[in-house]
DRENSE-460554 format. One record per residue (C-alpha): residue number from 1; residue in three letters; chain; x, y, z. Coordinates in Angstrom, 2 decimals, padded with zeros to 5 digits. Example, Ala and Ser with C-alpha at 12.3 -4.5 7.8 and 13.67 -1.06 7.14 Angstrom:
> torse_lumvo_tortor_x_y_z
> 1_ALA_A_012.30_-004.50_007.80 $
> 2_SER_A_013.67_-001.06_007.14 $
***
This chain:
> torse_lumvo_tortor_x_y_z
> 1_MET_A_024.64_-073.28_-006.07 $
> 2_PRO_A_025.47_-075.70_-009.43 $
> 3_LEU_A_027.48_-078.69_-009.16 $
> 4_LYS_A_031.14_-078.13_-010.40 $
> 5_SER_A_031.54_-080.40_-012.83 $
> 6_GLU_A_034.79_-082.32_-012.83 $
> 7_SER_A_037.04_-082.06_-016.29 $
> 8_GLU_A_037.44_-085.67_-016.60 $
> 9_LEU_A_035.29_-088.54_-016.13 $
> 10_ALA_A_037.22_-092.00_-015.66 $
> 11_ALA_A_036.87_-094.83_-017.87 $
> 12_GLY_A_034.33_-097.50_-016.53 $
> 13_LEU_A_030.65_-098.39_-016.14 $
> 14_TYR_A_028.36_-095.65_-014.84 $
> 15_ILE_A_025.01_-096.83_-013.86 $
> 16_VAL_A_022.95_-093.55_-013.76 $
> 17_ALA_A_019.09_-093.27_-012.39 $
> 18_THR_A_016.83_-091.51_-014.88 $
> 19_PRO_A_013.34_-089.66_-013.84 $
> 20_ILE_A_010.50_-092.12_-013.17 $
> 21_GLY_A_007.97_-089.32_-014.72 $
> 22_ASN_A_009.00_-085.84_-013.98 $
> 23_LEU_A_012.00_-084.89_-016.29 $
> 24_GLY_A_013.11_-082.29_-013.54 $
> 25_ASP_A_014.08_-085.12_-010.78 $
> 26_ILE_A_017.40_-085.86_-012.78 $
> 27_SER_A_020.39_-084.93_-011.05 $
> 28_LEU_A_022.89_-082.65_-011.67 $
> 29_ARG_A_025.70_-085.31_-011.20 $
> 30_ALA_A_023.68_-087.64_-013.61 $
> 31_LEU_A_023.24_-084.57_-016.52 $
> 32_ASP_A_027.16_-084.31_-015.96 $
> 33_THR_A_027.86_-087.61_-016.39 $
> 34_LEU_A_025.86_-088.43_-019.19 $
> 35_ARG_A_026.97_-085.29_-020.88 $
> 36_LYS_A_030.73_-086.85_-020.48 $
> 37_VAL_A_030.39_-090.64_-021.32 $
> 38_ASP_A_031.38_-092.14_-024.68 $
> 39_VAL_A_028.29_-094.25_-025.24 $
> 40_VAL_A_025.03_-094.51_-022.93 $
> 41_ALA_A_023.77_-098.26_-023.34 $
> 42_CYS_A_019.61_-097.50_-022.57 $
> 43_GLU_A_016.51_-099.94_-022.84 $
> 44_ASP_A_014.87_-098.19_-025.82 $
> 45_THR_A_016.79_-095.54_-027.48 $
> 46_ARG_A_013.87_-093.89_-028.44 $
> 47_GLU_A_012.73_-093.51_-024.99 $
> 48_ALA_A_016.41_-092.38_-023.48 $
> 49_GLY_A_016.38_-089.95_-026.93 $
> 50_LYS_A_013.66_-087.59_-025.26 $
> 51_LEU_A_015.70_-087.22_-022.52 $
> 52_THR_A_018.99_-086.84_-024.11 $
> 53_SER_A_017.04_-084.41_-026.20 $
> 54_ILE_A_015.80_-082.07_-023.72 $
> 55_TYR_A_019.04_-081.83_-021.79 $
> 56_GLU_A_021.37_-081.65_-025.14 $
> 57_ILE_A_023.07_-084.67_-024.45 $
> 58_GLU_A_025.11_-085.85_-027.17 $
> 59_ALA_A_026.85_-089.31_-026.29 $
> 60_ASP_A_026.19_-092.47_-029.00 $
> 61_LYS_A_023.05_-094.59_-027.72 $
> 62_ILE_A_023.01_-098.17_-027.85 $
> 63_PRO_A_020.40_-100.64_-027.09 $
> 64_TYR_A_020.76_-102.95_-024.23 $
> 65_HIS_A_017.92_-105.04_-023.04 $
> 66_ASP_A_016.41_-108.32_-022.14 $
> 67_HIS_A_016.24_-109.41_-025.84 $
> 68_ASN_A_019.61_-108.59_-026.87 $
> 69_ALA_A_021.82_-108.29_-023.73 $
> 70_ALA_A_024.03_-111.65_-024.53 $
> 71_GLU_A_024.79_-110.27_-027.88 $
> 72_MET_A_025.63_-106.62_-026.48 $
> 73_ARG_A_027.40_-107.32_-023.24 $
> 74_PRO_A_030.55_-108.45_-024.97 $
> 75_LYS_A_030.60_-105.41_-027.30 $
> 76_ILE_A_030.14_-103.04_-024.10 $
> 77_ILE_A_032.91_-104.89_-022.43 $
> 78_SER_A_035.21_-104.46_-025.24 $
> 79_MET_A_034.39_-100.68_-025.01 $
> 80_LEU_A_035.31_-100.71_-021.74 $
> 81_ARG_A_038.63_-102.59_-022.60 $
> 82_ASP_A_039.20_-099.63_-024.90 $
> 83_GLY_A_038.96_-097.12_-021.98 $
> 84_LYS_A_035.46_-095.99_-023.29 $
> 85_ARG_A_033.22_-094.85_-020.67 $
> 86_VAL_A_029.47_-096.12_-020.66 $
> 87_ALA_A_026.52_-095.16_-018.93 $
> 88_LEU_A_024.03_-097.32_-018.23 $
> 89_ILE_A_020.36_-096.48_-017.90 $
> 90_SER_A_016.78_-097.66_-017.98 $
> 91_ASP_A_013.91_-096.36_-019.25 $
> 92_ALA_A_012.55_-094.73_-015.84 $
> 93_GLY_A_014.41_-094.95_-012.73 $
> 94_MET_A_017.39_-096.72_-011.10 $
> 95_PRO_A_018.44_-100.04_-013.72 $
> 96_LEU_A_018.88_-103.27_-012.33 $
> 97_VAL_A_015.73_-102.51_-010.64 $
> 98_SER_A_013.19_-104.96_-012.23 $
> 99_ASP_A_015.20_-103.69_-015.35 $
> 100_PRO_A_018.23_-105.53_-017.11 $
> 101_GLY_A_021.68_-104.79_-016.35 $
> 102_TYR_A_022.49_-107.22_-013.27 $
> 103_LYS_A_024.79_-109.40_-015.79 $
> 104_LEU_A_026.63_-106.31_-017.15 $
> 105_VAL_A_027.70_-105.27_-014.01 $
> 106_GLU_A_028.40_-108.61_-012.74 $
> 107_ASN_A_030.60_-109.06_-015.77 $
> 108_CYS_A_032.45_-105.67_-015.42 $
> 109_ILE_A_033.05_-106.37_-011.70 $
> 110_ALA_A_034.50_-109.74_-012.80 $
> 111_GLU_A_036.73_-107.76_-015.16 $
> 112_GLY_A_038.03_-105.23_-012.87 $
> 113_PHE_A_036.31_-102.50_-014.39 $
> 114_HIS_A_035.60_-098.99_-012.23 $
> 115_VAL_A_031.72_-099.44_-011.93 $
> 116_THR_A_029.79_-096.74_-009.72 $
> 117_CYS_A_026.35_-095.70_-009.47 $
> 118_VAL_A_024.77_-092.09_-009.93 $
> 119_PRO_A_021.55_-092.53_-007.70 $
> 120_GLY_A_018.20_-090.93_-008.44 $
> 121_ALA_A_014.73_-091.48_-008.51 $
> 122_THR_A_012.96_-095.06_-008.06 $
> 123_ALA_A_009.45_-095.78_-007.86 $
> 124_SER_A_009.56_-098.33_-004.97 $
> 125_LEU_A_011.06_-096.02_-002.59 $
> 126_ALA_A_008.59_-093.19_-003.36 $
> 127_ALA_A_005.72_-095.41_-002.88 $
> 128_LEU_A_006.97_-096.73_000.13 $
> 129_VAL_A_007.32_-093.15_001.68 $
> 130_LEU_A_003.90_-092.30_000.91 $
> 131_SER_A_002.19_-095.49_001.45 $
> 132_GLY_A_002.03_-094.49_005.31 $
> 133_LEU_A_003.03_-097.81_006.19 $
> 134_PRO_A_006.29_-098.74_008.44 $
> 135_SER_A_009.47_-097.63_006.08 $
> 136_ASP_A_012.47_-099.37_008.56 $
> 137_ARG_A_012.40_-102.68_007.14 $
> 138_PHE_A_010.92_-103.39_003.65 $
> 139_LEU_A_011.05_-106.04_001.06 $
> 140_PHE_A_011.14_-105.11_-002.64 $
> 141_ALA_A_009.72_-108.30_-004.42 $
> 142_GLY_A_009.39_-106.83_-007.86 $
> 143_PHE_A_006.78_-108.01_-010.10 $
> 144_LEU_A_004.32_-111.27_-009.14 $
> 145_PRO_A_003.83_-114.12_-011.76 $
> 146_THR_A_001.09_-113.36_-014.20 $
> 147_LYS_A_-000.72_-116.55_-013.38 $
> 148_SER_A_-002.48_-116.75_-010.29 $
> 149_ALA_A_-001.44_-120.01_-009.19 $
> 150_ALA_A_002.28_-119.04_-009.26 $
> 151_ARG_A_001.37_-115.88_-007.73 $
> 152_ARG_A_-000.43_-117.15_-004.85 $
> 153_ALA_A_002.88_-119.58_-004.63 $
> 154_ALA_A_005.51_-116.36_-004.58 $
> 155_LEU_A_003.19_-114.55_-002.24 $
> 156_SER_A_003.46_-117.59_000.25 $
> 157_GLU_A_007.10_-117.32_-000.07 $
> 158_VAL_A_006.85_-113.59_001.93 $
> 159_LYS_A_003.76_-114.07_003.95 $
> 160_TYR_A_005.91_-114.51_006.93 $
> 161_VAL_A_008.28_-111.95_006.17 $
> 162_PRO_A_008.31_-109.28_009.05 $
> 163_ALA_A_008.39_-106.31_006.71 $
> 164_THR_A_006.57_-104.22_004.47 $
> 165_LEU_A_006.18_-105.60_001.19 $
> 166_ILE_A_006.56_-103.71_-002.05 $
> 167_PHE_A_005.72_-104.61_-005.53 $
> 168_TYR_A_005.30_-103.98_-009.18 $
> 169_GLU_A_002.19_-104.88_-010.91 $
> 170_THR_A_000.53_-104.07_-014.23 $
> 171_ALA_A_-002.81_-102.27_-014.71 $
> 172_PRO_A_-004.74_-105.20_-016.20 $
> 173_ARG_A_-003.70_-107.97_-013.32 $
> 174_LEU_A_-004.14_-105.14_-010.36 $
> 175_ALA_A_-007.58_-106.33_-009.03 $
> 176_GLU_A_-006.51_-109.91_-009.47 $
> 177_SER_A_-003.39_-109.59_-007.73 $
> 178_LEU_A_-004.97_-107.65_-004.87 $
> 179_GLY_A_-007.63_-110.36_-004.49 $
> 180_ASP_A_-004.74_-113.12_-004.30 $
> 181_MET_A_-002.87_-110.93_-001.72 $
> 182_LYS_A_-005.65_-110.45_000.39 $
> 183_GLU_A_-006.31_-114.42_000.06 $
> 184_ILE_A_-002.64_-115.10_000.76 $
> 185_LEU_A_-001.40_-112.45_003.09 $
> 186_GLY_A_-004.40_-111.52_005.10 $
> 187_ASP_A_-006.38_-108.51_004.67 $
> 188_ARG_A_-003.58_-106.39_005.54 $
> 189_ALA_A_-003.14_-102.52_005.24 $
> 190_ALA_A_-002.07_-101.33_001.80 $
> 191_ALA_A_-001.29_-098.73_-000.46 $
> 192_VAL_A_-001.76_-098.76_-004.51 $
> 193_CYS_A_000.79_-095.83_-006.11 $
> 194_ARG_A_000.28_-094.68_-009.43 $
> 195_GLU_A_001.84_-092.40_-011.86 $
> 196_LEU_A_004.28_-091.10_-009.45 $
> 197_THR_A_006.06_-087.84_-010.07 $
> 198_LYS_A_003.58_-087.30_-013.01 $
> 199_LYS_A_000.49_-084.84_-013.29 $
> 200_PHE_A_-002.36_-087.61_-012.08 $
> 201_GLU_A_000.06_-088.93_-009.09 $
> 202_GLU_A_-002.42_-090.74_-006.99 $
> 203_THR_A_-002.13_-092.93_-004.00 $
> 204_ARG_A_-005.12_-095.04_-002.70 $
> 205_ARG_A_-004.90_-096.24_000.80 $
> 206_ALA_A_-007.28_-098.93_002.51 $
> 207_THR_A_-006.96_-102.58_002.94 $
> 208_LEU_A_-006.33_-105.15_000.33 $
> 209_SER_A_-010.25_-106.09_000.32 $
> 210_GLN_A_-011.31_-102.68_-000.10 $
> 211_LEU_A_-008.91_-101.95_-002.75 $
> 212_ALA_A_-009.26_-105.20_-004.88 $
> 213_ALA_A_-013.16_-104.51_-004.65 $
> 214_HIS_A_-012.27_-100.88_-006.07 $
> 215_TYR_A_-010.42_-101.68_-009.09 $
> 216_GLU_A_-012.67_-104.66_-009.70 $
> 217_ASN_A_-015.53_-102.18_-009.46 $
> 218_ASN_A_-013.73_-099.37_-011.42 $
> 219_GLY_A_-011.88_-101.02_-013.81 $
> 220_ALA_A_-008.26_-101.02_-014.14 $
> 221_PRO_A_-006.23_-097.51_-013.60 $
> 222_LYS_A_-003.99_-095.78_-015.90 $
> 223_GLY_A_-000.29_-095.63_-015.44 $
> 224_GLU_A_002.57_-097.44_-013.83 $
> 225_ILE_A_001.80_-099.12_-010.47 $
> 226_VAL_A_003.25_-099.98_-007.06 $
> 227_VAL_A_001.46_-102.05_-004.18 $
> 228_VAL_A_003.04_-101.59_-000.79 $
> 229_VAL_A_001.62_-104.02_001.74 $
> 230_ALA_A_002.04_-103.75_005.58 $
> 231_PRO_A_004.07_-106.26_007.52 $
> 232_PRO_A_002.08_-109.46_009.51 $
> 233_ALA_A_000.75_-108.47_012.55 $
> 234_ALA_A_003.37_-109.77_015.22 $
> 235_ASP_A_001.28_-112.41_016.35 $
> 236_ALA_A_000.61_-113.71_012.84 $
> 237_VAL_A_003.99_-114.50_012.51 $
> 238_GLU_A_003.85_-118.53_012.21 $
> 239_GLN_A_006.38_-120.55_014.45 $
> 240_TRP_A_007.96_-123.33_012.65 $
> 241_THR_A_007.65_-126.35_014.38 $
> 242_GLU_A_008.07_-129.91_012.93 $
> 243_GLU_A_004.21_-129.95_012.72 $
> 244_THR_A_004.16_-126.68_010.70 $
> 245_VAL_A_006.88_-127.90_008.43 $
> 246_ASP_A_005.16_-131.11_007.61 $
> 247_ARG_A_001.92_-129.53_007.16 $
> 248_ALA_A_003.28_-127.02_004.80 $
> 249_LEU_A_005.50_-129.82_003.39 $
> 250_ALA_A_002.02_-131.85_002.79 $
> 251_LYS_A_000.44_-128.85_001.34 $
> 252_MET_A_003.22_-128.26_-001.37 $
> 253_MET_A_003.31_-132.23_-002.69 $
> 254_ASP_A_000.04_-133.29_-002.11 $
> 255_GLY_A_-002.21_-130.09_-002.59 $
> 256_GLU_A_000.13_-128.28_-004.99 $
> 257_GLY_A_001.80_-131.46_-006.91 $
> 258_MET_A_005.23_-130.26_-006.18 $
> 259_SER_A_008.38_-132.46_-006.17 $
> 260_VAL_A_009.94_-133.49_-002.81 $
> 261_LYS_A_013.01_-131.17_-004.21 $
> 262_ASP_A_010.53_-127.98_-005.18 $
> 263_ALA_A_008.32_-128.34_-002.14 $
> 264_SER_A_011.40_-128.65_000.13 $
> 265_ALA_A_013.08_-125.36_-001.40 $
> 266_PHE_A_009.67_-123.54_-001.12 $
> 267_VAL_A_009.04_-124.22_002.63 $
> 268_ALA_A_012.91_-123.63_003.45 $
> 269_ALA_A_012.65_-120.14_001.68 $
> 270_GLN_A_009.41_-119.28_003.59 $
> 271_SER_A_010.34_-120.78_007.18 $
> 272_GLY_A_013.93_-119.67_006.99 $
> 273_LEU_A_015.08_-123.13_008.20 $
> 274_LYS_A_017.93_-125.05_006.34 $
> 275_LYS_A_016.93_-127.01_003.16 $
> 276_SER_A_018.99_-130.06_003.78 $
> 277_GLY_A_016.91_-130.77_006.61 $
> 278_VAL_A_013.61_-129.46_005.09 $
> 279_TYR_A_014.58_-131.69_002.40 $
> 280_GLN_A_015.11_-135.16_004.71 $
> 281_ARG_A_011.54_-134.03_006.35 $
> 282_ALA_A_009.83_-134.00_003.27 $
> 283_LEU_A_011.37_-137.39_002.01 $
> 284_LEU_A_010.15_-139.15_005.08 $
> 285_LEU_A_006.91_-137.89_004.63 $
> 286_ARG_A_006.52_-139.14_000.96 $
> 287_ASN_A_008.23_-142.15_002.25 $
> 288_ARG_A_005.26_-142.72_004.64 $
> 289_LYS_A_002.98_-142.30_001.89 $
> 290_LYS_A_004.00_-145.16_-000.25 $
***
C-alpha cells in the first residue's frame, strides 16, 4: 500500500538518507520529502542529480560540503528564516555520518528552526549486521588517520572499549590499516564489507591477521569499505590501577613524545578516568624525571 503523501511540508531542515548503492533502497517518505522541499543541499550536485533525475525530483540543488560549508551555512539559515523547506543529503547514506552537516544542524537548532530526520540506509549498520559479530553494543569510529603512527594512537584509544568497533577505510590503506588493528587491538575476529547493496557486494570474515594478509597478497579491493572488529575478550579489558596509568603515561610521554597535557587527555580517554586526576599523575611523573 503506497504511503499517503501529506499535503503540506512544514518549513525547516530535513535530514534525508539516500541509498548507499542500490537506488531501490530510498524510502517512500524520502522521495515525498525531496519532491516537496524548496531546496536540496548536497555534497555534490552532479551525484545528487543522478538520484533526482531518476525519481523526477525538481527541487533546486545547492552544494554544501566541507570546502564551502562556512560560506553556505548563513545562506541556508537565511532561506529557513524566509520560511523555506531545505533538505540536506549526502552523496550516499545518512548525512552527518562521516559527512558534512553537523554544524548546520547545530546552527538550525540554536535558531529554533524545525529540524527532523528522514532515516534510511547507512553503511555502518549494514556492515554490522552482515559481520556476524555482536551487535548489542557497538562503537562507530569513522575514518582512522592516514598515517600509521596516528592511526595506531587512535586505535589505542578504543582498544579496551567493550563493544564491536566499526571503521570506514579506503581501499589503498586497507591492508596497512588491518595490520595496525592487529598489532594494537590483538588478533580479533573481524569482517571487511565492501560495495554494500551493490552488484558485487562482498563480506569477508576472518581474523585481523588473516584479512591483512589477504589484502596484502591480493591487492586493494574496489569499492567503499567498512571494517567491523569484534570486542575485546572479557579478560583482556585492562584494569586501570595507579601502576597501569603510570605505565601508559610514560609510554605516551617518553615513547611517543607527547606533552603532559596531550598524554593525560589520551590516557583519560582510554581509561575513562577523570582527566584532572590523570593530569596530576602525569605532572608527578614528569617532575620525577627532572
